[in-house]
N, CA, C and O atoms as CSV, one atom per row, in Angstrom:
chain,resi,resn,atom,element,x,y,z
A,1,MET,N,N,85.973,78.400,55.817
A,1,MET,CA,C,85.473,77.232,55.138
A,1,MET,C,C,85.351,77.562,53.653
A,1,MET,O,O,84.886,78.642,53.290
A,2,ILE,N,N,85.765,76.640,52.801
A,2,ILE,CA,C,85.744,76.828,51.365
A,2,ILE,C,C,84.615,75.979,50.788
A,2,ILE,O,O,84.553,74.772,51.024
A,3,ILE,N,N,83.723,76.618,50.031
A,3,ILE,CA,C,82.646,75.911,49.370
A,3,ILE,C,C,82.799,76.123,47.879
A,3,ILE,O,O,82.896,77.257,47.411
A,4,CYS,N,N,82.819,75.020,47.128
A,4,CYS,CA,C,82.983,75.106,45.682
A,4,CYS,C,C,81.715,74.583,45.019
A,4,CYS,O,O,81.156,73.574,45.449
A,5,SER,N,N,81.265,75.264,43.977
A,5,SER,CA,C,80.019,74.874,43.325
A,5,SER,C,C,80.248,73.975,42.108
A,5,SER,O,O,79.291,73.436,41.552
A,6,SER,N,N,81.495,73.808,41.693
A,6,SER,CA,C,81.774,72.954,40.548
A,6,SER,C,C,83.153,72.295,40.715
A,6,SER,O,O,83.970,72.724,41.530
A,7,LEU,N,N,83.381,71.262,39.935
A,7,LEU,CA,C,84.686,70.586,39.966
A,7,LEU,C,C,85.789,71.540,39.509
A,7,LEU,O,O,86.882,71.544,40.076
A,8,GLU,N,N,85.510,72.334,38.501
A,8,GLU,CA,C,86.508,73.289,38.013
A,8,GLU,C,C,86.887,74.283,39.102
A,8,GLU,O,O,88.064,74.598,39.279
A,9,GLU,N,N,85.889,74.775,39.833
A,9,GLU,CA,C,86.170,75.705,40.916
A,9,GLU,C,C,86.969,75.023,42.026
A,9,GLU,O,O,87.888,75.614,42.592
A,10,TYR,N,N,86.607,73.757,42.335
A,10,TYR,CA,C,87.320,72.985,43.356
A,10,TYR,C,C,88.790,72.856,42.978
A,10,TYR,O,O,89.669,73.081,43.810
A,11,ILE,N,N,89.058,72.496,41.733
A,11,ILE,CA,C,90.430,72.327,41.255
A,11,ILE,C,C,91.187,73.644,41.335
A,11,ILE,O,O,92.336,73.674,41.774
A,12,ASP,N,N,90.553,74.731,40.915
A,12,ASP,CA,C,91.194,76.052,40.968
A,12,ASP,C,C,91.558,76.433,42.398
A,12,ASP,O,O,92.673,76.884,42.658
A,13,VAL,N,N,90.625,76.252,43.321
A,13,VAL,CA,C,90.876,76.592,44.727
A,13,VAL,C,C,91.947,75.667,45.313
A,13,VAL,O,O,92.821,76.130,46.046
A,14,PHE,N,N,91.891,74.363,44.999
A,14,PHE,CA,C,92.893,73.414,45.462
A,14,PHE,C,C,94.293,73.848,45.032
A,14,PHE,O,O,95.227,73.849,45.834
A,15,ASN,N,N,94.426,74.217,43.756
A,15,ASN,CA,C,95.718,74.661,43.224
A,15,ASN,C,C,96.250,75.878,43.983
A,15,ASN,O,O,97.447,75.975,44.252
A,16,LYS,N,N,95.357,76.795,44.323
A,16,LYS,CA,C,95.767,78.024,44.997
A,16,LYS,C,C,96.045,77.823,46.481
A,16,LYS,O,O,96.974,78.422,47.022
A,17,VAL,N,N,95.252,76.990,47.140
A,17,VAL,CA,C,95.318,76.862,48.592
A,17,VAL,C,C,96.291,75.773,49.045
A,17,VAL,O,O,96.956,75.937,50.068
A,18,VAL,N,N,96.389,74.671,48.310
A,18,VAL,CA,C,97.150,73.507,48.757
A,18,VAL,C,C,98.517,73.406,48.095
A,18,VAL,O,O,99.506,73.135,48.777
A,19,LEU,N,N,98.597,73.612,46.815
A,19,LEU,CA,C,99.824,73.325,46.079
A,19,LEU,C,C,100.798,74.493,46.036
A,19,LEU,O,O,100.488,75.609,46.453
A,20,VAL,N,N,101.964,74.203,45.528
A,20,VAL,CA,C,103.010,75.221,45.365
A,20,VAL,C,C,102.931,75.772,43.949
A,20,VAL,O,O,102.254,75.205,43.091
A,21,ALA,N,N,103.623,76.878,43.709
A,21,ALA,CA,C,103.667,77.478,42.379
A,21,ALA,C,C,104.230,76.481,41.367
A,21,ALA,O,O,105.039,75.620,41.715
A,22,SER,N,N,103.804,76.604,40.141
A,22,SER,CA,C,104.243,75.739,39.027
A,22,SER,C,C,103.839,74.278,39.240
A,22,SER,O,O,104.465,73.377,38.681
A,23,SER,N,N,102.802,74.040,40.039
A,23,SER,CA,C,102.221,72.715,40.207
A,23,SER,C,C,100.710,72.863,40.036
A,23,SER,O,O,100.142,73.912,40.338
A,24,LYS,N,N,100.062,71.794,39.545
A,24,LYS,CA,C,98.613,71.859,39.413
A,24,LYS,C,C,98.016,70.471,39.549
A,24,LYS,O,O,98.652,69.463,39.242
A,25,LEU,N,N,96.772,70.448,40.020
A,25,LEU,CA,C,96.016,69.209,40.170
A,25,LEU,C,C,95.530,68.795,38.799
A,25,LEU,O,O,94.915,69.590,38.089
A,26,VAL,N,N,95.802,67.544,38.418
A,26,VAL,CA,C,95.353,67.075,37.102
A,26,VAL,C,C,94.373,65.911,37.185
A,26,VAL,O,O,93.738,65.574,36.185
A,27,GLU,N,N,94.233,65.282,38.364
A,27,GLU,CA,C,93.297,64.156,38.477
A,27,GLU,C,C,92.983,63.904,39.944
A,27,GLU,O,O,93.833,64.082,40.817
A,28,ILE,N,N,91.741,63.486,40.200
A,28,ILE,CA,C,91.324,63.047,41.530
A,28,ILE,C,C,90.767,61.643,41.368
A,28,ILE,O,O,89.885,61.421,40.539
A,29,SER,N,N,91.273,60.684,42.153
A,29,SER,CA,C,90.821,59.296,42.090
A,29,SER,C,C,89.961,58.957,43.286
A,29,SER,O,O,90.063,59.590,44.337
A,30,GLU,N,N,89.110,57.953,43.123
A,30,GLU,CA,C,88.237,57.516,44.199
A,30,GLU,C,C,88.954,56.544,45.117
A,30,GLU,O,O,90.093,56.158,44.856
A,31,GLY,N,N,88.285,56.149,46.194
A,31,GLY,CA,C,88.862,55.273,47.227
A,31,GLY,C,C,89.465,56.166,48.262
A,31,GLY,O,O,88.835,57.143,48.669
A,32,SER,N,N,90.682,55.867,48.714
A,32,SER,CA,C,91.410,56.887,49.461
A,32,SER,C,C,91.540,58.017,48.470
A,32,SER,O,O,91.722,57.782,47.276
A,33,LEU,N,N,91.450,59.205,48.936
A,33,LEU,CA,C,91.520,60.345,48.038
A,33,LEU,C,C,92.935,60.430,47.482
A,33,LEU,O,O,93.899,60.549,48.239
A,34,CYS,N,N,93.056,60.371,46.178
A,34,CYS,CA,C,94.376,60.407,45.545
A,34,CYS,C,C,94.380,61.542,44.522
A,34,CYS,O,O,93.615,61.531,43.557
A,35,PHE,N,N,95.248,62.511,44.752
A,35,PHE,CA,C,95.370,63.639,43.850
A,35,PHE,C,C,96.606,63.423,42.989
A,35,PHE,O,O,97.678,63.109,43.505
A,36,THR,N,N,96.460,63.591,41.676
A,36,THR,CA,C,97.600,63.544,40.787
A,36,THR,C,C,97.996,64.984,40.502
A,36,THR,O,O,97.196,65.791,40.030
A,37,VAL,N,N,99.244,65.276,40.801
A,37,VAL,CA,C,99.738,66.649,40.728
A,37,VAL,C,C,100.791,66.721,39.630
A,37,VAL,O,O,101.622,65.823,39.492
A,38,GLN,N,N,100.750,67.787,38.859
A,38,GLN,CA,C,101.710,67.998,37.781
A,38,GLN,C,C,102.652,69.131,38.155
A,38,GLN,O,O,102.207,70.225,38.504
A,39,ALA,N,N,103.940,68.873,38.084
A,39,ALA,CA,C,104.954,69.890,38.339
A,39,ALA,C,C,105.553,70.318,37.014
A,39,ALA,O,O,105.849,69.485,36.157
A,40,ASP,N,N,105.730,71.610,36.851
A,40,ASP,CA,C,106.284,72.140,35.610
A,40,ASP,C,C,107.809,72.271,35.630
A,40,ASP,O,O,108.448,72.319,34.579
A,41,THR,N,N,108.381,72.327,36.830
A,41,THR,CA,C,109.838,72.517,36.934
A,41,THR,C,C,110.383,71.609,38.038
A,41,THR,O,O,109.640,71.205,38.932
A,42,PRO,N,N,111.679,71.288,37.980
A,42,PRO,CA,C,112.274,70.512,39.066
A,42,PRO,C,C,112.144,71.240,40.409
A,42,PRO,O,O,111.933,70.603,41.441
A,43,SER,N,N,112.268,72.554,40.399
A,43,SER,CA,C,112.154,73.293,41.671
A,43,SER,C,C,110.743,73.220,42.237
A,43,SER,O,O,110.579,73.177,43.456
A,44,ALA,N,N,109.732,73.203,41.395
A,44,ALA,CA,C,108.350,73.070,41.874
A,44,ALA,C,C,108.142,71.679,42.494
A,44,ALA,O,O,107.494,71.545,43.532
A,45,LEU,N,N,108.688,70.665,41.855
A,45,LEU,CA,C,108.563,69.307,42.392
A,45,LEU,C,C,109.305,69.190,43.720
A,45,LEU,O,O,108.796,68.576,44.657
A,46,LYS,N,N,110.485,69.765,43.813
A,46,LYS,CA,C,111.229,69.737,45.067
A,46,LYS,C,C,110.491,70.494,46.163
A,46,LYS,O,O,110.444,70.047,47.309
A,47,GLU,N,N,109.916,71.642,45.810
A,47,GLU,CA,C,109.164,72.413,46.801
A,47,GLU,C,C,107.948,71.620,47.297
A,47,GLU,O,O,107.635,71.645,48.487
A,48,LEU,N,N,107.266,70.918,46.387
A,48,LEU,CA,C,106.145,70.066,46.783
A,48,LEU,C,C,106.620,68.979,47.742
A,48,LEU,O,O,105.973,68.716,48.756
A,49,TRP,N,N,107.749,68.350,47.425
A,49,TRP,CA,C,108.311,67.317,48.300
A,49,TRP,C,C,108.681,67.912,49.667
A,49,TRP,O,O,108.424,67.306,50.707
A,50,ASP,N,N,109.276,69.087,49.648
A,50,ASP,CA,C,109.678,69.725,50.902
A,50,ASP,C,C,108.479,70.027,51.783
A,50,ASP,O,O,108.537,69.794,52.991
A,51,ILE,N,N,107.381,70.546,51.210
A,51,ILE,CA,C,106.212,70.852,52.052
A,51,ILE,C,C,105.528,69.573,52.506
A,51,ILE,O,O,104.853,69.564,53.535
A,52,TYR,N,N,105.696,68.485,51.746
A,52,TYR,CA,C,105.200,67.184,52.216
A,52,TYR,C,C,106.023,66.741,53.423
A,52,TYR,O,O,105.470,66.354,54.453
A,53,LYS,N,N,107.344,66.801,53.289
A,53,LYS,CA,C,108.230,66.314,54.364
A,53,LYS,C,C,108.093,67.129,55.647
A,53,LYS,O,O,108.181,66.560,56.734
A,54,ASN,N,N,107.880,68.448,55.557
A,54,ASN,CA,C,107.808,69.252,56.777
A,54,ASN,C,C,106.394,69.376,57.355
A,54,ASN,O,O,106.192,70.065,58.355
A,55,GLY,N,N,105.419,68.713,56.730
A,55,GLY,CA,C,104.069,68.673,57.268
A,55,GLY,C,C,103.141,69.771,56.770
A,55,GLY,O,O,101.948,69.757,57.076
A,56,THR,N,N,103.667,70.717,56.012
A,56,THR,CA,C,102.839,71.817,55.501
A,56,THR,C,C,101.753,71.296,54.560
A,56,THR,O,O,100.610,71.748,54.630
A,57,LEU,N,N,102.093,70.362,53.689
A,57,LEU,CA,C,101.109,69.812,52.755
A,57,LEU,C,C,99.955,69.151,53.508
A,57,LEU,O,O,98.789,69.357,53.171
A,58,GLN,N,N,100.284,68.365,54.520
A,58,GLN,CA,C,99.243,67.696,55.308
A,58,GLN,C,C,98.361,68.740,55.995
A,58,GLN,O,O,97.139,68.592,56.019
A,59,ASN,N,N,98.957,69.782,56.547
A,59,ASN,CA,C,98.184,70.844,57.199
A,59,ASN,C,C,97.266,71.555,56.211
A,59,ASN,O,O,96.108,71.834,56.521
A,60,ARG,N,N,97.785,71.846,55.023
A,60,ARG,CA,C,96.953,72.491,53.993
A,60,ARG,C,C,95.802,71.592,53.578
A,60,ARG,O,O,94.670,72.050,53.420
A,61,LEU,N,N,96.096,70.304,53.400
A,61,LEU,CA,C,95.035,69.360,53.043
A,61,LEU,C,C,93.990,69.246,54.155
A,61,LEU,O,O,92.794,69.166,53.877
A,62,GLN,N,N,94.433,69.239,55.391
A,62,GLN,CA,C,93.530,69.179,56.547
A,62,GLN,C,C,92.557,70.362,56.493
A,62,GLN,O,O,91.343,70.191,56.605
A,63,GLU,N,N,93.112,71.553,56.321
A,63,GLU,CA,C,92.277,72.747,56.316
A,63,GLU,C,C,91.347,72.778,55.102
A,63,GLU,O,O,90.220,73.264,55.201
A,64,PHE,N,N,91.805,72.270,53.971
A,64,PHE,CA,C,91.030,72.305,52.740
A,64,PHE,C,C,89.930,71.245,52.719
A,64,PHE,O,O,88.817,71.507,52.261
A,65,LEU,N,N,90.245,70.046,53.218
A,65,LEU,CA,C,89.318,68.915,53.078
A,65,LEU,C,C,88.337,68.759,54.232
A,65,LEU,O,O,87.212,68.306,54.018
A,66,VAL,N,N,88.729,69.118,55.438
A,66,VAL,CA,C,87.871,68.884,56.597
A,66,VAL,C,C,86.969,70.110,56.792
A,66,VAL,O,O,87.272,71.019,57.565
A,67,THR,N,N,85.869,70.096,56.071
A,67,THR,CA,C,84.898,71.183,56.136
A,67,THR,C,C,83.955,70.973,57.322
A,67,THR,O,O,83.977,69.926,57.969
A,68,GLU,N,N,83.151,71.957,57.589
A,68,GLU,CA,C,82.149,71.823,58.654
A,68,GLU,C,C,81.199,70.665,58.355
A,68,GLU,O,O,80.787,69.943,59.263
A,69,GLU,N,N,80.858,70.493,57.091
A,69,GLU,CA,C,79.980,69.385,56.699
A,69,GLU,C,C,80.614,68.028,57.028
A,69,GLU,O,O,79.941,67.130,57.533
A,70,ILE,N,N,81.900,67.888,56.742
A,70,ILE,CA,C,82.619,66.638,57.054
A,70,ILE,C,C,82.647,66.428,58.565
A,70,ILE,O,O,82.444,65.311,59.039
A,71,LYS,N,N,82.896,67.490,59.321
A,71,LYS,CA,C,82.917,67.373,60.782
A,71,LYS,C,C,81.564,66.930,61.309
A,71,LYS,O,O,81.502,66.124,62.238
A,72,GLN,N,N,80.478,67.438,60.736
A,72,GLN,CA,C,79.134,67.044,61.158
A,72,GLN,C,C,78.891,65.575,60.842
A,72,GLN,O,O,78.294,64.855,61.642
A,73,LEU,N,N,79.347,65.132,59.691
A,73,LEU,CA,C,79.174,63.720,59.317
A,73,LEU,C,C,79.932,62.788,60.249
A,73,LEU,O,O,79.552,61.629,60.416
A,74,ALA,N,N,81.006,63.292,60.858
A,74,ALA,CA,C,81.820,62.490,61.778
A,74,ALA,C,C,81.250,62.521,63.199
A,74,ALA,O,O,81.857,61.977,64.122
A,75,SER,N,N,80.113,63.141,63.375
A,75,SER,CA,C,79.420,63.189,64.675
A,75,SER,C,C,80.313,63.699,65.807
A,75,SER,O,O,80.321,63.143,66.905
A,76,GLY,N,N,81.051,64.748,65.526
A,76,GLY,CA,C,81.852,65.371,66.569
A,76,GLY,C,C,83.212,64.731,66.832
A,76,GLY,O,O,83.995,65.253,67.625
A,77,GLU,N,N,83.500,63.614,66.180
A,77,GLU,CA,C,84.817,62.995,66.355
A,77,GLU,C,C,85.861,63.826,65.628
A,77,GLU,O,O,85.570,64.423,64.592
A,78,ASP,N,N,87.085,63.868,66.169
A,78,ASP,CA,C,88.168,64.571,65.506
A,78,ASP,C,C,88.551,63.820,64.233
A,78,ASP,O,O,88.586,62.590,64.204
A,79,ILE,N,N,88.827,64.564,63.218
A,79,ILE,CA,C,89.226,63.994,61.925
A,79,ILE,C,C,90.613,64.517,61.587
A,79,ILE,O,O,90.865,65.720,61.648
A,80,GLU,N,N,91.497,63.618,61.235
A,80,GLU,CA,C,92.838,64.012,60.846
A,80,GLU,C,C,93.110,63.482,59.445
A,80,GLU,O,O,92.883,62.306,59.160
A,81,VAL,N,N,93.589,64.345,58.589
A,81,VAL,CA,C,93.947,63.959,57.231
A,81,VAL,C,C,95.411,63.558,57.242
A,81,VAL,O,O,96.248,64.258,57.812
A,82,THR,N,N,95.716,62.447,56.619
A,82,THR,CA,C,97.111,62.046,56.432
A,82,THR,C,C,97.477,62.217,54.967
A,82,THR,O,O,96.637,62.029,54.086
A,83,ALA,N,N,98.708,62.567,54.709
A,83,ALA,CA,C,99.184,62.734,53.331
A,83,ALA,C,C,100.339,61.767,53.116
A,83,ALA,O,O,101.150,61.537,54.013
A,84,TYR,N,N,100.400,61.208,51.919
A,84,TYR,CA,C,101.503,60.285,51.596
A,84,TYR,C,C,101.972,60.549,50.178
A,84,TYR,O,O,101.173,60.590,49.241
A,85,MET,N,N,103.254,60.725,50.034
A,85,MET,CA,C,103.909,60.777,48.737
A,85,MET,C,C,105.017,59.736,48.761
A,85,MET,O,O,105.823,59.705,49.690
A,86,ASP,N,N,105.061,58.890,47.750
A,86,ASP,CA,C,106.071,57.845,47.685
A,86,ASP,C,C,107.417,58.442,47.299
A,86,ASP,O,O,107.541,59.126,46.284
A,87,GLU,N,N,108.430,58.168,48.131
A,87,GLU,CA,C,109.757,58.758,47.899
A,87,GLU,C,C,110.369,58.274,46.580
A,87,GLU,O,O,110.994,59.058,45.866
A,88,GLN,N,N,110.196,57.002,46.257
A,88,GLN,CA,C,110.747,56.486,45.004
A,88,GLN,C,C,110.071,57.139,43.804
A,88,GLN,O,O,110.727,57.457,42.812
A,89,GLU,N,N,108.741,57.341,43.898
A,89,GLU,CA,C,108.021,58.008,42.812
A,89,GLU,C,C,108.517,59.455,42.667
A,89,GLU,O,O,108.711,59.945,41.555
A,90,TYR,N,N,108.717,60.124,43.801
A,90,TYR,CA,C,109.257,61.494,43.781
A,90,TYR,C,C,110.631,61.520,43.095
A,90,TYR,O,O,110.872,62.334,42.204
A,91,LYS,N,N,111.520,60.626,43.517
A,91,LYS,CA,C,112.880,60.618,42.961
A,91,LYS,C,C,112.853,60.350,41.461
A,91,LYS,O,O,113.574,60.995,40.699
A,92,GLN,N,N,112.017,59.392,41.032
A,92,GLN,CA,C,111.935,59.079,39.606
A,92,GLN,C,C,111.329,60.256,38.832
A,92,GLN,O,O,111.795,60.590,37.743
A,93,ALA,N,N,110.298,60.875,39.392
A,93,ALA,CA,C,109.697,62.040,38.723
A,93,ALA,C,C,110.710,63.172,38.625
A,93,ALA,O,O,110.765,63.865,37.609
A,94,TYR,N,N,111.516,63.370,39.674
A,94,TYR,CA,C,112.523,64.432,39.662
A,94,TYR,C,C,113.549,64.172,38.565
A,94,TYR,O,O,113.893,65.076,37.804
A,95,ILE,N,N,114.035,62.938,38.484
A,95,ILE,CA,C,115.013,62.582,37.441
A,95,ILE,C,C,114.392,62.769,36.063
A,95,ILE,O,O,115.014,63.339,35.167
A,96,ASP,N,N,113.145,62.277,35.896
A,96,ASP,CA,C,112.464,62.427,34.598
A,96,ASP,C,C,112.319,63.906,34.240
A,96,ASP,O,O,112.540,64.302,33.096
A,97,LEU,N,N,111.948,64.708,35.221
A,97,LEU,CA,C,111.746,66.136,34.964
A,97,LEU,C,C,113.064,66.817,34.608
A,97,LEU,O,O,113.101,67.682,33.733
A,98,MET,N,N,114.139,66.430,35.280
A,98,MET,CA,C,115.452,66.998,34.955
A,98,MET,C,C,115.829,66.635,33.514
A,98,MET,O,O,116.356,67.470,32.779
A,99,LEU,N,N,115.558,65.391,33.114
A,99,LEU,CA,C,115.899,64.947,31.759
A,99,LEU,C,C,115.007,65.595,30.703
A,99,LEU,O,O,115.442,65.876,29.586
A,100,LEU,N,N,113.745,65.826,31.083
A,100,LEU,CA,C,112.773,66.358,30.121
A,100,LEU,C,C,112.457,67.817,30.371
A,100,LEU,O,O,111.449,68.321,29.876
A,101,GLN,N,N,113.291,68.504,31.123
A,101,GLN,CA,C,112.977,69.856,31.583
A,101,GLN,C,C,112.494,70.774,30.457
A,101,GLN,O,O,111.592,71.583,30.674
A,102,ASN,N,N,113.047,70.671,29.326
A,102,ASN,CA,C,112.663,71.559,28.235
A,102,ASN,C,C,111.601,70.943,27.314
A,102,ASN,O,O,111.186,71.558,26.332
A,103,GLN,N,N,111.170,69.722,27.646
A,103,GLN,CA,C,110.241,69.026,26.749
A,103,GLN,C,C,108.831,68.851,27.321
A,103,GLN,O,O,107.932,68.460,26.576
A,104,GLY,N,N,108.604,69.118,28.586
A,104,GLY,CA,C,107.267,68.900,29.111
A,104,GLY,C,C,107.210,68.889,30.611
A,104,GLY,O,O,108.059,69.472,31.286
A,105,THR,N,N,106.187,68.210,31.139
A,105,THR,CA,C,105.959,68.151,32.567
A,105,THR,C,C,105.866,66.712,33.019
A,105,THR,O,O,105.734,65.798,32.206
A,106,VAL,N,N,105.939,66.519,34.334
A,106,VAL,CA,C,105.879,65.195,34.945
A,106,VAL,C,C,104.813,65.234,36.028
A,106,VAL,O,O,104.673,66.235,36.732
A,107,THR,N,N,104.063,64.149,36.163
A,107,THR,CA,C,103.030,64.084,37.194
A,107,THR,C,C,103.405,63.071,38.263
A,107,THR,O,O,104.161,62.133,38.008
A,108,MET,N,N,102.868,63.271,39.465
A,108,MET,CA,C,103.005,62.287,40.536
A,108,MET,C,C,101.773,62.370,41.417
A,108,MET,O,O,101.017,63.338,41.336
A,109,SER,N,N,101.562,61.370,42.256
A,109,SER,CA,C,100.352,61.298,43.077
A,109,SER,C,C,100.614,61.725,44.506
A,109,SER,O,O,101.686,61.483,45.059
A,110,VAL,N,N,99.618,62.362,45.093
A,110,VAL,CA,C,99.579,62.690,46.513
A,110,VAL,C,C,98.319,62.028,47.044
A,110,VAL,O,O,97.213,62.421,46.675
A,111,CYS,N,N,98.470,61.030,47.906
A,111,CYS,CA,C,97.308,60.323,48.433
A,111,CYS,C,C,97.038,60.760,49.859
A,111,CYS,O,O,97.960,60.993,50.641
A,112,THR,N,N,95.769,60.865,50.180
A,112,THR,CA,C,95.373,61.269,51.517
A,112,THR,C,C,94.337,60.296,52.041
A,112,THR,O,O,93.710,59.564,51.275
A,113,GLY,N,N,94.167,60.295,53.328
A,113,GLY,CA,C,93.132,59.479,53.957
A,113,GLY,C,C,92.654,60.167,55.203
A,113,GLY,O,O,93.381,60.953,55.812
A,114,TYR,N,N,91.445,59.877,55.579
A,114,TYR,CA,C,90.889,60.432,56.814
A,114,TYR,C,C,91.084,59.429,57.931
A,114,TYR,O,O,90.910,58.227,57.731
A,115,ILE,N,N,91.443,59.918,59.102
A,115,ILE,CA,C,91.544,59.097,60.297
A,115,ILE,C,C,90.674,59.757,61.352
A,115,ILE,O,O,90.889,60.913,61.715
A,116,LYS,N,N,89.686,59.010,61.844
A,116,LYS,CA,C,88.876,59.547,62.924
A,116,LYS,C,C,89.542,59.133,64.230
A,116,LYS,O,O,89.914,57.974,64.416
A,117,SER,N,N,89.685,60.105,65.133
A,117,SER,CA,C,90.328,59.765,66.405
A,117,SER,C,C,89.360,59.966,67.543
A,117,SER,O,O,89.710,59.733,68.700
């Protein structure tokens, strides 16, 4: 179980535990949990997409987000985290990153939600 005492620590641990190299968390939005991730290279963005497609990202998010405290709040019900990345947003970010490879970075969103079963 991972316990973070500050937002900065949470972001640092999230980057290390959930994301791929050359990617970092740049924003967390309210509502359904929406993480904005920044990729520094086309290969980092592709690797992020690949771990999304093969289920690794969802598994990492499950392990990171579903703490003992969350399980207690769910009164013993199973909790499953779902992950969603928009394919069109990925493709556009990849094209933008290829065009801007030497000029900067591109961000995209990874949205998650809890499903109690």
